[in-house]
Backbone bond lengths (Angstrom), bond angles and torsions (degrees), N, CA, C in turn:
res aa  C-N    CA-C-N  psi(-1)  N-CA   C-N-CA  omega(-1)  CA-C   N-CA-C  phi
1 M - - - 1.426 - - 1.499 108.97 -
2 T 1.331 116.13 126.60 1.479 119.22 177.98 1.530 107.95 -101.83
3 T 1.314 114.05 135.04 1.484 117.38 -177.21 1.505 111.27 -111.90
4 S 1.330 120.38 6.51 1.451 124.12 -176.77 1.512 110.93 -57.66
5 N 1.298 114.46 134.27 1.476 122.77 173.40 1.516 113.02 58.16
6 H 1.314 117.88 30.35 1.446 123.14 174.94 1.504 110.89 -112.71
7 S 1.331 114.71 152.29 1.492 118.10 172.98 1.512 103.83 -125.86
8 G 1.305 113.20 166.22 1.425 120.17 179.56 1.499 112.33 125.85
9 F 1.307 118.82 -153.40 1.449 121.89 -175.87 1.530 112.10 -128.51
10 L 1.312 115.74 152.96 1.441 122.67 174.34 1.523 109.17 -121.82
11 R 1.322 117.66 135.84 1.439 120.74 174.04 1.503 109.02 -82.54
12 L 1.337 117.21 167.60 1.457 121.21 -174.68 1.525 115.10 -55.56
13 P 1.344 119.93 -45.68 1.491 116.62 -179.20 1.543 112.68 -57.11
14 D 1.341 114.82 -37.04 1.479 119.65 178.54 1.519 112.15 -69.39
15 V 1.334 116.15 -39.74 1.462 119.68 176.17 1.496 111.48 -61.15
16 L 1.309 115.70 -42.22 1.478 120.28 -176.64 1.548 112.67 -70.81
17 K 1.334 116.65 -18.92 1.454 119.89 173.33 1.524 109.18 -72.39
18 L 1.300 117.76 -29.63 1.507 122.79 -179.28 1.494 113.30 -90.40
19 I 1.332 115.97 -36.25 1.485 122.39 179.44 1.488 107.65 -111.53
20 P 1.317 122.31 105.94 1.436 126.10 -171.33 1.538 114.15 -77.54
21 V 1.327 116.09 70.38 1.428 122.01 174.26 1.482 110.32 -131.46
22 S 1.341 119.26 165.82 1.454 122.08 178.87 1.492 110.60 -76.29
23 K 1.291 119.01 164.59 1.473 122.98 174.01 1.468 112.36 -55.56
24 S 1.335 117.80 -46.45 1.458 121.96 -176.64 1.541 110.58 -64.05
25 T 1.363 117.32 -40.06 1.454 123.39 179.35 1.517 107.56 -63.75
26 W 1.356 116.00 -45.34 1.460 121.43 -178.39 1.510 110.76 -58.85
27 W 1.332 118.54 -51.32 1.433 123.06 -178.68 1.507 111.86 -63.74
28 Q 1.328 117.47 -37.55 1.476 119.17 176.44 1.542 110.28 -65.66
29 G 1.327 117.64 -38.36 1.444 120.52 175.70 1.530 114.61 -64.80
30 V 1.318 116.13 -35.29 1.439 123.03 177.30 1.597 107.97 -66.45
31 R 1.346 116.13 -44.97 1.447 120.07 177.93 1.521 111.73 -64.01
32 D 1.320 117.66 -35.73 1.463 122.75 -175.65 1.559 110.66 -84.07
33 G 1.329 116.56 -8.92 1.496 119.09 -179.47 1.518 111.10 84.25
34 K 1.318 118.64 7.69 1.475 121.53 176.15 1.523 111.82 -74.72
35 F 1.316 115.25 -35.35 1.455 121.69 179.51 1.522 109.28 -113.15
36 P 1.369 116.11 159.98 1.508 119.01 -175.48 1.558 113.54 -62.87
37 K 1.291 114.88 153.83 1.458 120.05 178.50 1.534 108.76 -70.48
38 S 1.289 115.04 155.99 1.446 121.46 179.54 1.528 108.61 -96.74
39 Y 1.327 115.33 162.91 1.452 123.23 176.06 1.487 108.04 -123.65
40 K 1.329 116.94 137.54 1.457 123.43 176.70 1.539 107.28 -88.22
41 L 1.331 116.64 108.27 1.504 120.25 179.31 1.489 109.50 -80.32
42 T 1.332 117.41 -37.19 1.480 122.60 171.58 1.519 106.59 -141.40
43 E 1.281 116.47 -176.99 1.457 119.99 -177.75 1.521 110.99 -58.27
44 R 1.348 117.41 -34.78 1.474 120.93 -175.07 1.527 112.42 -114.67
45 T 1.360 117.91 10.69 1.461 117.93 -175.18 1.574 106.67 -122.61
46 T 1.302 115.45 120.14 1.495 122.92 177.93 1.523 107.04 -114.96
47 A 1.348 115.43 138.21 1.477 118.59 -179.24 1.539 109.44 -150.05
48 W 1.294 114.66 169.21 1.477 122.18 178.99 1.511 108.65 -123.02
49 R 1.330 116.37 145.07 1.453 121.38 177.43 1.539 110.23 -64.84
50 V 1.305 117.56 135.25 1.466 121.52 176.50 1.478 111.23 -55.40
51 E 1.351 117.87 -39.20 1.447 121.53 -178.19 1.561 111.75 -63.94
52 D 1.327 115.66 -35.53 1.448 119.97 179.58 1.505 110.63 -69.48
53 I 1.340 117.45 -39.23 1.425 122.47 179.89 1.550 110.35 -68.44
54 Q 1.339 114.95 -42.13 1.473 119.18 176.40 1.532 111.31 -59.14
55 K 1.348 116.09 -44.31 1.446 119.33 178.89 1.551 110.25 -63.21
56 L 1.310 119.14 -43.20 1.464 121.20 178.74 1.530 110.82 -60.38
57 M 1.330 116.80 -41.00 1.462 120.95 -179.26 1.549 110.35 -63.58
58 Q 1.334 114.81 -41.90 1.492 120.02 177.55 1.565 110.52 -63.64
59 E 1.304 114.35 -43.65 1.492 117.25 178.72 1.520 112.18 -65.04
60 M 1.327 117.74 -37.68 1.426 122.15 177.19 1.527 112.52 -66.33
61 A 1.325 115.29 -31.50 1.470 120.79 176.99 1.498 113.08 -82.34
62 G 1.376 117.71 -9.54 1.440 122.49 179.18 1.511 113.14 86.65
63 H 1.273 117.55 23.35 1.483 122.50 -178.74 1.503 112.35 -118.26
64 E 1.303 118.28 58.11 1.456 120.29 -177.51 1.470 115.83 -56.63
């Protein structure tokens, strides 16, 4: 999945396709501030901004 030049939100399964970590590692990273904060779209729906995930991927690749 390419996220270039897109805006919107990604749910956790989509994020984990792009960032190869486990759910528990992802949530720990969110709590620690290592990964972007989540947004509650509805009471039961949590997602991340595409822009935040793109930035994280660039940082992980060493291209800030």
